[in-house]
PDB file of N, CA, C and O in Angstrom:
ATOM      1  N   MET A   1      -5.936   2.516 -23.894  1.00  0.00           N
ATOM      2  CA  MET A   1      -4.697   2.398 -23.139  1.00  0.00           C
ATOM      3  C   MET A   1      -4.723   3.397 -21.991  1.00  0.00           C
ATOM      4  O   MET A   1      -5.031   4.571 -22.195  1.00  0.00           O
ATOM      5  N   ALA A   2      -4.408   2.947 -20.814  1.00  0.00           N
ATOM      6  CA  ALA A   2      -4.426   3.812 -19.632  1.00  0.00           C
ATOM      7  C   ALA A   2      -3.251   4.787 -19.667  1.00  0.00           C
ATOM      8  O   ALA A   2      -2.144   4.448 -20.084  1.00  0.00           O
ATOM      9  N   LEU A   3      -3.526   5.988 -19.221  1.00  0.00           N
ATOM     10  CA  LEU A   3      -2.481   7.004 -19.178  1.00  0.00           C
ATOM     11  C   LEU A   3      -1.459   6.687 -18.090  1.00  0.00           C
ATOM     12  O   LEU A   3      -0.256   6.864 -18.286  1.00  0.00           O
ATOM     13  N   PHE A   4      -1.944   6.218 -16.946  1.00  0.00           N
ATOM     14  CA  PHE A   4      -1.055   5.868 -15.844  1.00  0.00           C
ATOM     15  C   PHE A   4      -1.227   4.397 -15.515  1.00  0.00           C
ATOM     16  O   PHE A   4      -2.345   3.890 -15.428  1.00  0.00           O
ATOM     17  N   LYS A   5      -0.124   3.733 -15.337  1.00  0.00           N
ATOM     18  CA  LYS A   5      -0.162   2.330 -14.972  1.00  0.00           C
ATOM     19  C   LYS A   5      -0.341   2.221 -13.460  1.00  0.00           C
ATOM     20  O   LYS A   5       0.375   2.877 -12.704  1.00  0.00           O
ATOM     21  N   ARG A   6      -1.278   1.408 -13.020  1.00  0.00           N
ATOM     22  CA  ARG A   6      -1.504   1.219 -11.594  1.00  0.00           C
ATOM     23  C   ARG A   6      -0.355   0.412 -11.019  1.00  0.00           C
ATOM     24  O   ARG A   6      -0.050  -0.694 -11.465  1.00  0.00           O
ATOM     25  N   ARG A   7       0.264   0.997 -10.025  1.00  0.00           N
ATOM     26  CA  ARG A   7       1.402   0.344  -9.392  1.00  0.00           C
ATOM     27  C   ARG A   7       0.904  -0.445  -8.184  1.00  0.00           C
ATOM     28  O   ARG A   7       0.332   0.134  -7.260  1.00  0.00           O
ATOM     29  N   THR A   8       1.109  -1.724  -8.184  1.00  0.00           N
ATOM     30  CA  THR A   8       0.642  -2.564  -7.087  1.00  0.00           C
ATOM     31  C   THR A   8       1.761  -2.937  -6.127  1.00  0.00           C
ATOM     32  O   THR A   8       1.493  -3.383  -5.011  1.00  0.00           O
ATOM     33  N   VAL A   9       2.987  -2.762  -6.535  1.00  0.00           N
ATOM     34  CA  VAL A   9       4.127  -3.088  -5.686  1.00  0.00           C
ATOM     35  C   VAL A   9       4.902  -1.812  -5.424  1.00  0.00           C
ATOM     36  O   VAL A   9       5.214  -1.071  -6.356  1.00  0.00           O
ATOM     37  N   GLY A  10       5.214  -1.550  -4.170  1.00  0.00           N
ATOM     38  CA  GLY A  10       5.952  -0.348  -3.804  1.00  0.00           C
ATOM     39  C   GLY A  10       7.439  -0.505  -4.018  1.00  0.00           C
ATOM     40  O   GLY A  10       7.951  -1.611  -4.191  1.00  0.00           O
ATOM     41  N   LYS A  11       8.109   0.606  -4.003  1.00  0.00           N
ATOM     42  CA  LYS A  11       9.561   0.593  -4.063  1.00  0.00           C
ATOM     43  C   LYS A  11      10.090   0.254  -2.675  1.00  0.00           C
ATOM     44  O   LYS A  11       9.419   0.531  -1.680  1.00  0.00           O
ATOM     45  N   PRO A  12      11.272  -0.336  -2.586  1.00  0.00           N
ATOM     46  CA  PRO A  12      11.834  -0.631  -1.272  1.00  0.00           C
ATOM     47  C   PRO A  12      11.957   0.654  -0.441  1.00  0.00           C
ATOM     48  O   PRO A  12      12.438   1.679  -0.925  1.00  0.00           O
ATOM     49  N   GLY A  13      11.521   0.576   0.797  1.00  0.00           N
ATOM     50  CA  GLY A  13      11.631   1.729   1.688  1.00  0.00           C
ATOM     51  C   GLY A  13      10.442   2.661   1.667  1.00  0.00           C
ATOM     52  O   GLY A  13      10.461   3.676   2.363  1.00  0.00           O
ATOM     53  N   GLU A  14       9.404   2.363   0.898  1.00  0.00           N
ATOM     54  CA  GLU A  14       8.201   3.198   0.877  1.00  0.00           C
ATOM     55  C   GLU A  14       7.179   2.668   1.872  1.00  0.00           C
ATOM     56  O   GLU A  14       6.864   1.478   1.882  1.00  0.00           O
ATOM     57  N   TRP A  15       6.667   3.564   2.707  1.00  0.00           N
ATOM     58  CA  TRP A  15       5.663   3.210   3.695  1.00  0.00           C
ATOM     59  C   TRP A  15       4.458   4.114   3.511  1.00  0.00           C
ATOM     60  O   TRP A  15       4.601   5.286   3.164  1.00  0.00           O
ATOM     61  N   TYR A  16       3.282   3.577   3.743  1.00  0.00           N
ATOM     62  CA  TYR A  16       2.030   4.314   3.583  1.00  0.00           C
ATOM     63  C   TYR A  16       1.167   4.117   4.815  1.00  0.00           C
ATOM     64  O   TYR A  16       1.341   3.155   5.564  1.00  0.00           O
ATOM     65  N   TYR A  17       0.225   5.047   5.019  1.00  0.00           N
ATOM     66  CA  TYR A  17      -0.778   4.875   6.055  1.00  0.00           C
ATOM     67  C   TYR A  17      -2.130   4.772   5.374  1.00  0.00           C
ATOM     68  O   TYR A  17      -2.546   5.696   4.673  1.00  0.00           O
ATOM     69  N   CYS A  18      -2.821   3.654   5.574  1.00  0.00           N
ATOM     70  CA  CYS A  18      -4.122   3.428   4.953  1.00  0.00           C
ATOM     71  C   CYS A  18      -5.206   4.041   5.826  1.00  0.00           C
ATOM     72  O   CYS A  18      -5.367   3.662   6.986  1.00  0.00           O
ATOM     73  N   LEU A  19      -5.945   4.985   5.267  1.00  0.00           N
ATOM     74  CA  LEU A  19      -7.030   5.659   5.984  1.00  0.00           C
ATOM     75  C   LEU A  19      -8.235   4.745   6.168  1.00  0.00           C
ATOM     76  O   LEU A  19      -8.967   4.878   7.150  1.00  0.00           O
ATOM     77  N   LYS A  20      -8.446   3.839   5.255  1.00  0.00           N
ATOM     78  CA  LYS A  20      -9.593   2.941   5.304  1.00  0.00           C
ATOM     79  C   LYS A  20      -9.417   1.869   6.393  1.00  0.00           C
ATOM     80  O   LYS A  20     -10.338   1.594   7.162  1.00  0.00           O
ATOM     81  N   HIS A  21      -8.229   1.276   6.440  1.00  0.00           N
ATOM     82  CA  HIS A  21      -7.966   0.188   7.382  1.00  0.00           C
ATOM     83  C   HIS A  21      -7.237   0.657   8.639  1.00  0.00           C
ATOM     84  O   HIS A  21      -7.055  -0.112   9.583  1.00  0.00           O
ATOM     85  N   LYS A  22      -6.820   1.929   8.646  1.00  0.00           N
ATOM     86  CA  LYS A  22      -6.126   2.531   9.794  1.00  0.00           C
ATOM     87  C   LYS A  22      -4.897   1.708  10.201  1.00  0.00           C
ATOM     88  O   LYS A  22      -4.721   1.319  11.356  1.00  0.00           O
ATOM     89  N   LYS A  23      -4.052   1.464   9.179  1.00  0.00           N
ATOM     90  CA  LYS A  23      -2.837   0.697   9.441  1.00  0.00           C
ATOM     91  C   LYS A  23      -1.716   1.138   8.508  1.00  0.00           C
ATOM     92  O   LYS A  23      -1.952   1.728   7.454  1.00  0.00           O
ATOM     93  N   VAL A  24      -0.502   0.836   8.922  1.00  0.00           N
ATOM     94  CA  VAL A  24       0.690   1.129   8.129  1.00  0.00           C
ATOM     95  C   VAL A  24       0.873   0.019   7.106  1.00  0.00           C
ATOM     96  O   VAL A  24       0.703  -1.161   7.412  1.00  0.00           O
ATOM     97  N   GLU A  25       1.225   0.416   5.878  1.00  0.00           N
ATOM     98  CA  GLU A  25       1.444  -0.549   4.803  1.00  0.00           C
ATOM     99  C   GLU A  25       2.865  -0.433   4.281  1.00  0.00           C
ATOM    100  O   GLU A  25       3.392   0.669   4.131  1.00  0.00           O
ATOM    101  N   ASP A  26       3.479  -1.570   4.006  1.00  0.00           N
ATOM    102  CA  ASP A  26       4.798  -1.616   3.379  1.00  0.00           C
ATOM    103  C   ASP A  26       4.563  -1.662   1.883  1.00  0.00           C
ATOM    104  O   ASP A  26       4.354  -2.732   1.311  1.00  0.00           O
ATOM    105  N   GLY A  27       4.597  -0.502   1.256  1.00  0.00           N
ATOM    106  CA  GLY A  27       4.249  -0.407  -0.161  1.00  0.00           C
ATOM    107  C   GLY A  27       2.763  -0.135  -0.300  1.00  0.00           C
ATOM    108  O   GLY A  27       2.015  -0.313   0.661  1.00  0.00           O
ATOM    109  N   PRO A  28       2.316   0.292  -1.477  1.00  0.00           N
ATOM    110  CA  PRO A  28       0.899   0.610  -1.650  1.00  0.00           C
ATOM    111  C   PRO A  28       0.049  -0.655  -1.758  1.00  0.00           C
ATOM    112  O   PRO A  28       0.097  -1.367  -2.761  1.00  0.00           O
ATOM    113  N   GLU A  29      -0.720  -0.918  -0.720  1.00  0.00           N
ATOM    114  CA  GLU A  29      -1.633  -2.052  -0.754  1.00  0.00           C
ATOM    115  C   GLU A  29      -3.034  -1.602  -1.147  1.00  0.00           C
ATOM    116  O   GLU A  29      -3.729  -2.293  -1.892  1.00  0.00           O
ATOM    117  N   CYS A  30      -3.441  -0.449  -0.648  1.00  0.00           N
ATOM    118  CA  CYS A  30      -4.772   0.081  -0.934  1.00  0.00           C
ATOM    119  C   CYS A  30      -4.682   1.180  -1.986  1.00  0.00           C
ATOM    120  O   CYS A  30      -3.596   1.648  -2.326  1.00  0.00           O
ATOM    121  N   ARG A  31      -5.842   1.581  -2.492  1.00  0.00           N
ATOM    122  CA  ARG A  31      -5.859   2.590  -3.558  1.00  0.00           C
ATOM    123  C   ARG A  31      -5.361   3.946  -3.027  1.00  0.00           C
ATOM    124  O   ARG A  31      -5.455   4.224  -1.831  1.00  0.00           O
ATOM    125  N   ALA A  32      -4.843   4.763  -3.911  1.00  0.00           N
ATOM    126  CA  ALA A  32      -4.216   6.038  -3.555  1.00  0.00           C
ATOM    127  C   ALA A  32      -5.160   6.974  -2.804  1.00  0.00           C
ATOM    128  O   ALA A  32      -4.723   7.710  -1.919  1.00  0.00           O
ATOM    129  N   ALA A  33      -6.440   6.953  -3.144  1.00  0.00           N
ATOM    130  CA  ALA A  33      -7.407   7.838  -2.488  1.00  0.00           C
ATOM    131  C   ALA A  33      -7.595   7.480  -1.020  1.00  0.00           C
ATOM    132  O   ALA A  33      -8.113   8.290  -0.251  1.00  0.00           O
ATOM    133  N   ASP A  34      -7.186   6.287  -0.623  1.00  0.00           N
ATOM    134  CA  ASP A  34      -7.382   5.821   0.751  1.00  0.00           C
ATOM    135  C   ASP A  34      -6.098   5.797   1.568  1.00  0.00           C
ATOM    136  O   ASP A  34      -6.055   5.158   2.619  1.00  0.00           O
ATOM    137  N   ARG A  35      -5.048   6.482   1.110  1.00  0.00           N
ATOM    138  CA  ARG A  35      -3.793   6.400   1.860  1.00  0.00           C
ATOM    139  C   ARG A  35      -3.016   7.703   1.845  1.00  0.00           C
ATOM    140  O   ARG A  35      -3.182   8.535   0.953  1.00  0.00           O
ATOM    141  N   PHE A  36      -2.171   7.862   2.844  1.00  0.00           N
ATOM    142  CA  PHE A  36      -1.189   8.943   2.915  1.00  0.00           C
ATOM    143  C   PHE A  36       0.169   8.316   2.634  1.00  0.00           C
ATOM    144  O   PHE A  36       0.420   7.169   3.005  1.00  0.00           O
ATOM    145  N   GLY A  37       1.044   9.073   1.977  1.00  0.00           N
ATOM    146  CA  GLY A  37       2.396   8.583   1.771  1.00  0.00           C
ATOM    147  C   GLY A  37       2.852   8.835   0.353  1.00  0.00           C
ATOM    148  O   GLY A  37       2.100   9.395  -0.445  1.00  0.00           O
ATOM    149  N   PRO A  38       4.033   8.446   0.027  1.00  0.00           N
ATOM    150  CA  PRO A  38       4.903   7.551   0.771  1.00  0.00           C
ATOM    151  C   PRO A  38       5.703   8.275   1.853  1.00  0.00           C
ATOM    152  O   PRO A  38       5.979   9.471   1.763  1.00  0.00           O
ATOM    153  N   TYR A  39       6.062   7.510   2.868  1.00  0.00           N
ATOM    154  CA  TYR A  39       6.930   7.976   3.942  1.00  0.00           C
ATOM    155  C   TYR A  39       8.222   7.180   3.886  1.00  0.00           C
ATOM    156  O   TYR A  39       8.249   6.058   3.378  1.00  0.00           O
ATOM    157  N   ALA A  40       9.286   7.760   4.406  1.00  0.00           N
ATOM    158  CA  ALA A  40      10.598   7.115   4.353  1.00  0.00           C
ATOM    159  C   ALA A  40      10.728   5.987   5.373  1.00  0.00           C
ATOM    160  O   ALA A  40      11.486   5.041   5.160  1.00  0.00           O
ATOM    161  N   THR A  41       9.990   6.086   6.483  1.00  0.00           N
ATOM    162  CA  THR A  41      10.103   5.070   7.523  1.00  0.00           C
ATOM    163  C   THR A  41       8.724   4.607   7.981  1.00  0.00           C
ATOM    164  O   THR A  41       7.720   5.286   7.768  1.00  0.00           O
ATOM    165  N   ARG A  42       8.698   3.458   8.603  1.00  0.00           N
ATOM    166  CA  ARG A  42       7.459   2.919   9.175  1.00  0.00           C
ATOM    167  C   ARG A  42       6.963   3.863  10.276  1.00  0.00           C
ATOM    168  O   ARG A  42       5.760   4.094  10.400  1.00  0.00           O
ATOM    169  N   GLU A  43       7.877   4.399  11.063  1.00  0.00           N
ATOM    170  CA  GLU A  43       7.528   5.306  12.161  1.00  0.00           C
ATOM    171  C   GLU A  43       6.817   6.562  11.642  1.00  0.00           C
ATOM    172  O   GLU A  43       5.813   6.987  12.213  1.00  0.00           O
ATOM    173  N   GLU A  44       7.336   7.150  10.567  1.00  0.00           N
ATOM    174  CA  GLU A  44       6.688   8.329   9.973  1.00  0.00           C
ATOM    175  C   GLU A  44       5.274   7.992   9.509  1.00  0.00           C
ATOM    176  O   GLU A  44       4.346   8.771   9.728  1.00  0.00           O
ATOM    177  N   ALA A  45       5.108   6.843   8.873  1.00  0.00           N
ATOM    178  CA  ALA A  45       3.790   6.432   8.396  1.00  0.00           C
ATOM    179  C   ALA A  45       2.840   6.196   9.565  1.00  0.00           C
ATOM    180  O   ALA A  45       1.649   6.492   9.467  1.00  0.00           O
ATOM    181  N   ALA A  46       3.362   5.664  10.671  1.00  0.00           N
ATOM    182  CA  ALA A  46       2.532   5.401  11.840  1.00  0.00           C
ATOM    183  C   ALA A  46       2.002   6.690  12.460  1.00  0.00           C
ATOM    184  O   ALA A  46       0.960   6.683  13.115  1.00  0.00           O
ATOM    185  N   HIS A  47       2.719   7.798  12.253  1.00  0.00           N
ATOM    186  CA  HIS A  47       2.299   9.091  12.800  1.00  0.00           C
ATOM    187  C   HIS A  47       1.652   9.985  11.739  1.00  0.00           C
ATOM    188  O   HIS A  47       1.589  11.203  11.905  1.00  0.00           O
ATOM    189  N   ALA A  48       1.181   9.388  10.673  1.00  0.00           N
ATOM    190  CA  ALA A  48       0.600  10.154   9.558  1.00  0.00           C
ATOM    191  C   ALA A  48      -0.583  11.008   9.997  1.00  0.00           C
ATOM    192  O   ALA A  48      -0.705  12.155   9.566  1.00  0.00           O
ATOM    193  N   MET A  49      -1.449  10.476  10.837  1.00  0.00           N
ATOM    194  CA  MET A  49      -2.627  11.235  11.281  1.00  0.00           C
ATOM    195  C   MET A  49      -2.217  12.403  12.176  1.00  0.00           C
ATOM    196  O   MET A  49      -2.830  13.469  12.113  1.00  0.00           O
ATOM    197  N   ASP A  50      -1.195  12.221  13.004  1.00  0.00           N
ATOM    198  CA  ASP A  50      -0.689  13.317  13.837  1.00  0.00           C
ATOM    199  C   ASP A  50      -0.116  14.425  12.957  1.00  0.00           C
ATOM    200  O   ASP A  50      -0.359  15.609  13.188  1.00  0.00           O
ATOM    201  N   THR A  51       0.648  14.016  11.946  1.00  0.00           N
ATOM    202  CA  THR A  51       1.235  14.987  11.017  1.00  0.00           C
ATOM    203  C   THR A  51       0.143  15.760  10.292  1.00  0.00           C
ATOM    204  O   THR A  51       0.243  16.978  10.146  1.00  0.00           O
ATOM    205  N   ALA A  52      -0.892  15.076   9.839  1.00  0.00           N
ATOM    206  CA  ALA A  52      -2.006  15.734   9.138  1.00  0.00           C
ATOM    207  C   ALA A  52      -2.722  16.708  10.069  1.00  0.00           C
ATOM    208  O   ALA A  52      -3.077  17.812   9.657  1.00  0.00           O
ATOM    209  N   ARG A  53      -2.934  16.308  11.312  1.00  0.00           N
ATOM    210  CA  ARG A  53      -3.592  17.173  12.291  1.00  0.00           C
ATOM    211  C   ARG A  53      -2.770  18.445  12.538  1.00  0.00           C
ATOM    212  O   ARG A  53      -3.322  19.544  12.588  1.00  0.00           O
ATOM    213  N   GLU A  54      -1.453  18.289  12.692  1.00  0.00           N
ATOM    214  CA  GLU A  54      -0.567  19.437  12.904  1.00  0.00           C
ATOM    215  C   GLU A  54      -0.590  20.379  11.701  1.00  0.00           C
ATOM    216  O   GLU A  54      -0.631  21.598  11.865  1.00  0.00           O
ATOM    217  N   ARG A  55      -0.565  19.820  10.506  1.00  0.00           N
ATOM    218  CA  ARG A  55      -0.595  20.652   9.296  1.00  0.00           C
ATOM    219  C   ARG A  55      -1.931  21.369   9.154  1.00  0.00           C
ATOM    220  O   ARG A  55      -1.971  22.505   8.680  1.00  0.00           O
ATOM    221  N   ASN A  56      -3.021  20.730   9.553  1.00  0.00           N
ATOM    222  CA  ASN A  56      -4.332  21.390   9.511  1.00  0.00           C
ATOM    223  C   ASN A  56      -4.371  22.585  10.449  1.00  0.00           C
ATOM    224  O   ASN A  56      -4.913  23.632  10.094  1.00  0.00           O
ATOM    225  N   VAL A  57      -3.805  22.443  11.642  1.00  0.00           N
ATOM    226  CA  VAL A  57      -3.772  23.556  12.593  1.00  0.00           C
ATOM    227  C   VAL A  57      -2.927  24.698  12.026  1.00  0.00           C
ATOM    228  O   VAL A  57      -3.312  25.863  12.115  1.00  0.00           O
ATOM    229  N   GLU A  58      -1.778  24.360  11.444  1.00  0.00           N
ATOM    230  CA  GLU A  58      -0.924  25.394  10.826  1.00  0.00           C
ATOM    231  C   GLU A  58      -1.691  26.135   9.736  1.00  0.00           C
ATOM    232  O   GLU A  58      -1.630  27.362   9.658  1.00  0.00           O
ATOM    233  N   TRP A  59      -2.408  25.399   8.900  1.00  0.00           N
ATOM    234  CA  TRP A  59      -3.170  26.024   7.819  1.00  0.00           C
ATOM    235  C   TRP A  59      -4.285  26.896   8.377  1.00  0.00           C
ATOM    236  O   TRP A  59      -4.491  28.014   7.904  1.00  0.00           O
ATOM    237  N   GLU A  60      -5.002  26.402   9.371  1.00  0.00           N
ATOM    238  CA  GLU A  60      -6.128  27.144   9.939  1.00  0.00           C
ATOM    239  C   GLU A  60      -5.688  28.434  10.627  1.00  0.00           C
ATOM    240  O   GLU A  60      -6.469  29.380  10.727  1.00  0.00           O
ATOM    241  N   THR A  61      -4.452  28.478  11.098  1.00  0.00           N
ATOM    242  CA  THR A  61      -3.961  29.671  11.790  1.00  0.00           C
ATOM    243  C   THR A  61      -3.021  30.519  10.935  1.00  0.00           C
ATOM    244  O   THR A  61      -2.457  31.496  11.426  1.00  0.00           O
ATOM    245  N   ASP A  62      -2.847  30.161   9.674  1.00  0.00           N
ATOM    246  CA  ASP A  62      -1.967  30.912   8.777  1.00  0.00           C
ATOM    247  C   ASP A  62      -2.699  32.153   8.265  1.00  0.00           C
ATOM    248  O   ASP A  62      -3.711  32.025   7.576  1.00  0.00           O
ATOM    249  N   PRO A  63      -2.207  33.350   8.589  1.00  0.00           N
ATOM    250  CA  PRO A  63      -2.908  34.565   8.165  1.00  0.00           C
ATOM    251  C   PRO A  63      -2.978  34.748   6.650  1.00  0.00           C
ATOM    252  O   PRO A  63      -3.861  35.455   6.163  1.00  0.00           O
ATOM    253  N   LYS A  64      -2.075  34.134   5.896  1.00  0.00           N
ATOM    254  CA  LYS A  64      -2.118  34.249   4.436  1.00  0.00           C
ATOM    255  C   LYS A  64      -3.369  33.614   3.856  1.00  0.00           C
ATOM    256  O   LYS A  64      -3.790  33.982   2.759  1.00  0.00           O
ATOM    257  N   TRP A  65      -3.983  32.651   4.577  1.00  0.00           N
ATOM    258  CA  TRP A  65      -5.156  31.954   4.086  1.00  0.00           C
ATOM    259  C   TRP A  65      -6.451  32.541   4.614  1.00  0.00           C
ATOM    260  O   TRP A  65      -7.533  32.068   4.268  1.00  0.00           O
ATOM    261  N   HIS A  66      -6.353  33.568   5.449  1.00  0.00           N
ATOM    262  CA  HIS A  66      -7.550  34.156   6.050  1.00  0.00           C
ATOM    263  C   HIS A  66      -7.547  35.659   5.809  1.00  0.00           C
ATOM    264  O   HIS A  66      -7.194  36.448   6.686  1.00  0.00           O
ATOM    265  N   ASP A  67      -7.942  36.029   4.618  1.00  0.00           N
ATOM    266  CA  ASP A  67      -7.999  37.433   4.261  1.00  0.00           C
ATOM    267  C   ASP A  67      -9.076  38.155   5.074  1.00  0.00           C
ATOM    268  O   ASP A  67      -9.968  37.520   5.634  1.00  0.00           O
ATOM    269  N   ALA A  68      -8.985  39.484   5.132  1.00  0.00           N
ATOM    270  CA  ALA A  68      -9.931  40.293   5.888  1.00  0.00           C
ATOM    271  C   ALA A  68     -11.346  40.147   5.340  1.00  0.00           C
ATOM    272  O   ALA A  68     -12.301  40.067   6.112  1.00  0.00           O
ATOM    273  N   GLY A  69     -11.492  40.112   4.037  1.00  0.00           N
ATOM    274  CA  GLY A  69     -12.808  39.990   3.425  1.00  0.00           C
ATOM    275  C   GLY A  69     -12.820  38.912   2.377  1.00  0.00           C
ATOM    276  O   GLY A  69     -11.779  38.350   2.037  1.00  0.00           O
ATOM    277  N   ARG A  70     -13.969  38.628   1.876  1.00  0.00           N
ATOM    278  CA  ARG A  70     -14.088  37.565   0.869  1.00  0.00           C
ATOM    279  C   ARG A  70     -13.462  37.961  -0.450  1.00  0.00           C
ATOM    280  O   ARG A  70     -12.977  37.102  -1.186  1.00  0.00           O
ATOM    281  N   ASN A  71     -13.464  39.273  -0.771  1.00  0.00           N
ATOM    282  CA  ASN A  71     -12.951  39.723  -2.054  1.00  0.00           C
ATOM    283  C   ASN A  71     -11.481  40.110  -2.004  1.00  0.00           C
ATOM    284  O   ASN A  71     -10.930  40.556  -3.011  1.00  0.00           O
ATOM    285  N   GLY A  72     -10.840  39.950  -0.866  1.00  0.00           N
ATOM    286  CA  GLY A  72      -9.417  40.264  -0.775  1.00  0.00           C
ATOM    287  C   GLY A  72      -9.098  41.063   0.478  1.00  0.00           C
ATOM    288  O   GLY A  72      -9.998  41.502   1.193  1.00  0.00           O
ATOM    289  N   PRO A  73      -7.803  41.247   0.737  1.00  0.00           N
ATOM    290  CA  PRO A  73      -7.371  41.914   1.955  1.00  0.00           C
ATOM    291  C   PRO A  73      -7.690  43.397   1.993  1.00  0.00           C
ATOM    292  O   PRO A  73      -7.673  43.988   3.072  1.00  0.00           O
ATOM    293  N   ASP A  74      -7.981  44.022   0.861  1.00  0.00           N
ATOM    294  CA  ASP A  74      -8.244  45.470   0.837  1.00  0.00           C
ATOM    295  C   ASP A  74      -9.679  45.818   1.216  1.00  0.00           C
ATOM    296  O   ASP A  74     -10.006  46.987   1.423  1.00  0.00           O
ATOM    297  N   GLU A  75     -10.536  44.802   1.305  1.00  0.00           N
ATOM    298  CA  GLU A  75     -11.934  45.062   1.638  1.00  0.00           C
ATOM    299  C   GLU A  75     -12.064  45.399   3.114  1.00  0.00           C
ATOM    300  O   GLU A  75     -11.458  44.727   3.948  1.00  0.00           O
ATOM    301  N   ASP A  76     -12.832  46.412   3.456  1.00  0.00           N
ATOM    302  CA  ASP A  76     -13.025  46.807   4.864  1.00  0.00           C
ATOM    303  C   ASP A  76     -14.279  46.262   5.427  1.00  0.00           C
ATOM    304  O   ASP A  76     -14.587  46.501   6.594  1.00  0.00           O
TER     305      ASP A  76
END
């Protein structure tokens, strides 16, 4: 018996962006590993790659994620 049931039909109002097909989906059409979402609107899903790019830049420039040394901030 599977621990999680695969959901093939989305809830009303759920939008996804498929990374494999590079398109917006109304509900989960493709497998979870190939999509971003859920988003509340089609517009949000359409800008999923922009949102991911912005979050990557924020992460790359966040000083909390870039310690002074490999073993911690106290290393000189």
